[in-house]
C-alpha positions in Angstrom: -11.6 -17.3 -5.8 -15.1 -15.6 -5.2 -17.5 -14.9 -7.5 -19.0 -11.7 -5.9 -18.6 -8.5 -7.9 -15.9 -6.1 -6.1 -18.6 -4.1 -4.7 -20.3 -6.9 -3.0 -17.1 -8.0 -1.8 -16.6 -4.6 0.2 -19.8 -4.7 1.9 -20.0 -8.6 2.8 -16.8 -10.5 1.8 -15.1 -12.1 4.7 -17.7 -12.6 7.0 -20.7 -15.1 6.7 -22.5 -15.0 10.0 -24.4 -18.5 11.0 -28.0 -18.5 12.6 -27.6 -16.2 15.4 -24.6 -14.5 14.9 -23.6 -10.8 14.4 -24.4 -9.5 10.9 -21.7 -7.4 11.4 -17.9 -8.4 12.0 -17.7 -8.5 16.1 -14.7 -6.9 18.2 -13.2 -10.2 19.6 -11.2 -8.1 22.2 -9.1 -11.1 23.6 -5.9 -11.6 23.7 -6.0 -15.5 24.1 -8.7 -18.1 23.6 -9.8 -21.4 25.8 -9.0 -24.8 24.5 -10.3 -28.3 25.9 -6.8 -30.2 25.6 -3.1 -29.7 25.4 -2.9 -31.9 22.7 -5.0 -29.4 20.4 -2.7 -26.5 21.8 0.1 -28.1 20.6 -1.4 -28.9 17.4 -1.9 -25.0 17.3 1.9 -24.4 17.8 3.3 -27.2 14.9 1.2 -25.5 12.4 -1.3 -29.1 12.4 -4.1 -27.2 13.1 -6.1 -24.2 12.2 -7.3 -21.5 14.9 -6.6 -18.8 17.3 -4.6 -18.8 20.4 -2.9 -15.8 20.8 -4.0 -12.3 19.3 -0.6 -11.0 18.1 -0.8 -14.2 15.4 -4.4 -14.0 14.4 -7.9 -13.1 16.0 -11.4 -14.0 14.5 -12.0 -10.0 14.1 -8.6 -9.4 12.1 -9.0 -12.6 10.3 -12.4 -11.8 8.6 -11.0 -8.7 7.2 -8.0 -10.5 6.0 -10.3 -12.8 4.1 -11.9 -9.6 2.4 -9.1 -8.1 1.5 -7.6 -11.5 -0.2 -10.9 -11.8 -1.9 -10.6 -8.3 -3.7 -7.2 -8.5 -4.5 -7.4 -12.1 -6.0 -5.2 -13.7 -3.4 -5.2 -16.7 -1.9 -4.7 -15.2 1.6 -3.7 -12.4 3.7 -2.1 -11.0 6.9 -3.3 -7.7 8.8 -0.6 -5.6 10.5 -0.3 -2.9 12.8 0.6 -0.1 10.1 1.2 0.3 6.1 4.8 0.3 6.7 4.9 -2.9 9.1 3.1 -4.5 6.0 5.9 -3.6 3.8 8.6 -4.7 6.4 6.7 -7.8 6.7 6.7 -9.1 2.8 10.6 -7.8 2.4 11.6 -9.8 5.3 9.8 -12.8 4.5 11.8 -13.1 1.9 15.3 -11.4 2.9 17.5 -12.2 5.0 21.0 -10.0 5.9 23.3 -10.7 2.8 20.5 -10.7 0.9 19.3 -8.0 -1.9 16.0 -6.7 -3.6 15.1 -4.1 -6.4 12.9 -1.4 -5.9 10.9 1.6 -8.1 12.9 4.8 -7.1 9.1 6.9 -7.2 8.0 5.4 -3.7 6.6 7.1 -0.5 9.5 8.7 1.5 9.1 6.7 4.3 9.7 3.9 2.6 12.7 4.7 0.7 14.1 5.7 4.1 13.2 2.1 5.4 14.9 0.7 2.4 17.9 3.0 2.6 18.8 3.0 6.0 16.7 0.4 8.2 17.1 -2.3 6.3 20.6 -1.3 5.4 21.1 -1.9 8.8 20.1 -4.9 8.9 21.8 -6.3 5.9 19.5 -6.0 3.5 20.6 -3.8 0.5 18.5 -2.1 -2.1 18.8 -1.1 -5.6 16.7 2.1 -7.0 15.3 2.0 -10.4 13.3 5.0 -12.6 9.6 3.7 -12.7 10.3 3.8 -16.4 13.3 2.0 -16.3 13.9 -0.1 -19.6 14.0 -4.0 -19.3 17.7 -3.7 -19.9 17.9 -1.0 -16.7 16.3 -3.2 -14.9 17.9 -6.3 -15.4 21.3 -4.6 -15.2 20.0 -4.2 -11.3 20.1 -7.8 -10.6 22.8 -9.5 -8.4 22.8 -13.2 -7.8 21.8 -12.3 -3.9 18.6 -10.8 -5.6 15.4 -11.9 -3.5 12.5 -9.3 -4.9 11.4 -6.5 -6.8 9.3 -3.5 -5.4 7.1 -0.9 -6.7 3.7 1.1 -6.1 1.2 1.4 -8.7 0.3 5.0 -7.9 3.8 7.1 -5.9 3.2 8.9 -3.2 3.5 11.6 -3.9 5.1 11.9 -7.2 2.4 9.7 -9.0 3.9 8.2 -11.5 2.6 5.0 -12.6 3.9 1.8 -12.3 4.3 -0.5 -15.9 3.4 -3.7 -13.4 3.7 -6.1 -16.5 7.3 -4.7 -17.3 8.6 -5.3 -13.5 6.8 -8.4 -13.3 8.6 -9.7 -16.3 11.9 -8.6 -15.2 11.3 -10.3 -11.6 10.0 -13.5 -12.9 12.8 -13.4 -15.3 15.2 -14.0 -12.7 13.0 -16.3 -10.7 11.9 -13.6 -7.6 8.4 -12.0 -7.0 7.1 -8.6 -7.6 5.9 -6.9 -4.5 3.4 -3.9 -5.5 2.2 -1.2 -3.0 -1.4 -1.0 -4.1 -2.6 1.5 -1.2 -3.6 4.7 -3.7 -5.8 3.0 -6.1 -7.0 0.1 -3.6 -8.5 -3.3 -5.4 -11.2 -1.4 -6.8 -9.3 0.0 -9.3 -6.6 -2.1 -9.7 -5.7 -5.6 -9.0 -2.0 -5.8 -9.3 -2.0 -9.6 -9.6 -4.1 -9.6 -13.0 -0.9 -8.1 -14.2 1.8 -10.6 -13.0 2.3 -9.3 -9.4 3.1 -12.0 -6.7 2.6 -10.0 -3.4 1.0 -7.3 -2.8 0.8 -4.1 0.4 -1.2 -1.4 1.3 -1.1 1.0 4.4 -4.9 0.4 5.0 -4.7 3.6 7.1 -5.2 5.2 3.9 -8.6 4.8 1.2 -9.1 1.2 2.8 -10.1 3.1 6.1 -11.0 6.3 4.6 -11.6 8.2 8.0 -8.3 8.4 9.3 -9.5 6.7 12.7 -6.8 3.5 12.4 -3.4 2.9 11.6 -3.4 -0.3 9.7 -1.6 -2.7 6.8 -2.0 -5.7 5.0 0.1 -8.2 3.2 -2.0 -9.9 0.3 -0.8 -13.3 -1.4 -1.8 -14.4 -4.7 -0.6 -17.5 -4.1 1.0 -17.8 -7.7 4.8 -17.7 -7.3 6.5 -21.4 -7.3 9.0 -21.5 -4.7 9.9 -24.8 -5.8 11.0 -23.9 -8.8 12.8 -20.7 -8.4 15.5 -22.3 -6.6 16.4 -18.9 -4.5 14.3 -19.4 -1.4 15.6 -22.4 0.6 13.7 -20.9 3.7 10.2 -21.9 1.7 11.7 -25.3 0.0 14.0 -26.8 2.8 13.3 -27.5 6.7 12.5 -25.0 9.1 13.7 -26.1 12.4 11.8 -23.7 14.3 9.0 -25.6 13.2 10.4 -29.3 13.8 11.0 -29.3 10.1 8.2 -28.2 8.7 8.8 -27.4 5.0 6.2 -24.3 3.6 5.8 -24.9 0.1 5.1 -28.2 0.4 2.6 -28.1 3.7 0.8 -25.3 2.7 0.9 -25.1 -1.2 0.3 -21.8 -2.9 -0.6 -20.1 0.4 3.1 -20.7 1.6 4.2 -17.3 1.4 1.6 -15.7 3.8 1.9 -18.4 6.2 5.2 -18.0 6.7 5.4 -14.1 6.8 2.4 -15.1 10.0 4.5 -17.7 11.9 7.6 -16.3 11.6 7.4 -12.4 11.2 4.1 -11.9 13.2 5.2 -14.3 15.8 8.5 -13.0 16.3 8.2 -9.2 15.7 4.6 -8.9 16.9 3.3 -5.8 14.5 -0.4 -7.2 14.8 -3.3 -4.9 14.5 -5.9 -4.3 17.4 -9.0 -5.8 17.1 -11.2 -2.9 17.5 -8.7 -1.2 14.4 -9.6 -4.5 11.8 -13.3 -3.6 13.0 -12.9 -0.2 11.9 -11.0 -0.9 8.7 -13.7 -3.4 8.0 -16.4 -0.5 8.5 -14.3 1.9 6.3 -14.6 -0.9 3.4 -18.1 -1.3 3.2 -18.3 2.2 1.7 -14.8 2.0 -0.2 -16.0 1.5 -4.1 -18.5 4.2 -3.1 -15.6 6.5 -1.7 -13.3 5.9 -4.6 -15.7 6.5 -7.4 -16.4 10.0 -5.8 -12.6 10.3 -5.2 -11.7 10.0 -8.8 -14.2 12.0 -10.0 -13.7 15.1 -8.0 -10.0 14.6 -8.1 -10.6 15.1 -11.9 -12.3 18.0 -11.2 -9.6 19.5 -9.4 -6.9 18.6 -11.2 -8.8 20.2 -14.2 -9.1 23.6 -12.5 -5.3 23.3 -11.4 -4.2 22.9 -15.0 -5.7 26.2 -16.2 -5.0 28.3 -13.2 -2.0 31.0 -13.4 -0.5 30.6 -10.0 -0.1 26.8 -10.4 3.2 26.2 -12.4 2.7 22.7 -13.3 -0.1 20.0 -12.3 0.6 16.0 -11.9 -2.2 13.7 -11.7 -2.2 10.6 -13.7 -5.9 10.9 -14.7 -5.2 14.0 -16.9 -5.2 13.3 -20.5 -2.0 15.4 -20.7 0.0 13.2 -18.2 3.2 11.2 -18.9 1.4 7.8 -18.1 -1.8 8.4 -19.9 -1.6 5.1 -21.4 -0.7 3.0 -18.5 -3.9 4.3 -16.7 -5.8 3.3 -19.3 -4.0 -0.3 -19.0 -4.1 -0.6 -15.6 -6.3 2.2 -14.2 -9.6 2.5 -16.5 -11.9 3.3 -13.8 -9.8 6.2 -12.3 -6.2 6.3 -10.6 -6.7 8.2 -7.1 -8.1 11.3 -5.2 -4.4 12.6 -5.0 -2.9 15.5 -7.1 0.3 17.1 -6.7 1.0 20.5 -8.2 3.3 23.3 -8.2 2.9 26.4 -6.8 4.2 30.0 -8.4 6.5 31.2 -6.7 8.5 28.5 -4.7 8.7 27.2 -0.9 7.2 30.7 0.1 4.1 30.7 -2.0 3.8 27.1 -1.2 3.5 27.1 2.3 1.3 30.6 2.1 -1.1 28.6 0.0 -1.8 25.7 2.9 -1.5 28.7 5.3 -4.7 30.3 3.7 -6.8 27.1 2.9 -9.9 26.8 5.2 -11.9 24.0 4.1 -8.7 21.8 2.9 -6.9 21.4 6.1 -2.8 20.7 6.6 -2.5 17.3 8.0 0.1 14.7 7.8 -1.8 12.0 6.3 -3.5 11.6 3.0 -6.4 9.6 1.3 -9.2 10.0 3.8 -12.6 11.5 3.1 -12.3 15.0 4.1 -9.5 17.1 1.6 -6.2 17.8 3.4 -3.0 18.9 2.0 1.0 18.6 2.8 4.2 20.1 1.6 6.2 16.9 1.0 9.6 18.4 1.3 9.9 19.8 4.7 7.4 16.9 6.3 6.8 13.5 4.9 10.2 13.7 3.0 12.4 15.9 4.6 14.4 13.0 5.7 15.7 12.6 2.1 18.5 15.2 0.5 17.9 17.6 -2.3 19.6 15.1 -4.5 17.4 12.6 -3.5 14.3 14.7 -3.4 15.2 15.8 -7.0 15.7 12.1 -8.1 12.0 11.2 -6.9 10.3 14.2 -8.6 10.0 16.5 -5.4 10.6 20.2 -5.7 10.6 23.0 -3.3 7.1 24.6 -4.7 5.1 20.7 -4.5 2.4 20.8 -2.6 -0.1 17.4 -2.6 -3.2 17.9 -2.5 -5.7 14.8 -1.3 -9.1 15.8 -2.6 -11.8 14.4 -0.3 -15.8 13.4 -1.2 -16.8 16.7 -0.2 -18.9 18.9 -3.2 -16.3 19.4 -5.9 -17.7 23.1 -5.8 -16.8 23.9 -2.4 -13.0 22.4 -2.6 -12.7 24.5 -5.8 -13.7 27.5 -4.1 -11.3 27.2 -1.5 -8.3 26.4 -3.4 -9.1 29.1 -5.6 -9.2 31.7 -2.5 -5.9 29.9 -1.4 -4.2 30.2 -4.3 -4.7 33.9 -4.7 -2.8 34.8 -1.0 0.0 32.7 -2.1 0.5 34.9 -5.3 -0.3 38.0 -3.1 2.7 37.0 -0.3 5.3 35.7 -3.2 5.2 39.2 -4.7 6.0 40.6 -0.8 
């Protein structure tokens, strides 16, 4: 584990150039790599030697960024993917096969909920959703003999519920399965779930890590702390793999068994690999991650305080507010800040919410969140529109809910734009 401060790792982690090499992580824009002997290539395919032989599996540009993110999260290894959804899929399908089951917090991103409730079910993997505020008994009741994992989001998108990581980790470990945490909104700058018992972390790097909305990407990070042998639930890790000549992952790779298996099976077969250029752009964004997250949090705190007092706003949900129901969890897990995302309800319901968004000038209506520029979205009619009204209500999404992603512009300009749009929204609601 690296001894450097997280701020230093953001800037220089993962890439240590040798004499005469480029200071900046290079873009290795090549699908393949040359070797001098067939024996060496054979050893690469048999996992007896380390190295790059095809960019679908690994690439020097991606490897440098993977090392940086693993160091930031405190893990033993990481694997970049083509998107955040691909990272979540990779993590779960490395653990689950047809006939298996996992437990997930109900308060998660709508696209992830659809992945779990529709696509994975089609593949024969079942899910049970529980409240992010579920008691230990509630979580325990959801376990089955074929349960292989527990999943949650540190700060849920867009409900902004804060996961009790330690409680979910305790429940997972009591049943000999790992806890997977999506840490996209806080990033490791604000929270490191491994420090609270999580075993695997995923991110949509398209959000704060990239920070500039220029490159899709995701990452899976392995803590290296889950004991696959002791669990007894994962023969895929402890018994010979016929597709690799009888290799046993837990024996051959020890603490890194999970992340190696994710790469050499899921990535080998599914191919959800990042482009070298996207890895380069991600690294560029991460060099200022620690600075941007501080500004996002301070700006969001100012905006949330403004919205909380505004008569045109029915309610505000931001974990960083003292009035938040999750204030104690924020103090425990996110003392430096939560993120730059706020959910609020516009008085007048859906009509007023739409008018509010259409009246913004600086803050843009975009189907994205968590980059340098302030943006807004109406989840019920966009990112979560696949869900029924009952499903929306279950995860706290109402018709008046607007998600505001507070950027790093001057807070006064952001608040002024919100103020004039709120005024316009109420004029519309009275018509």
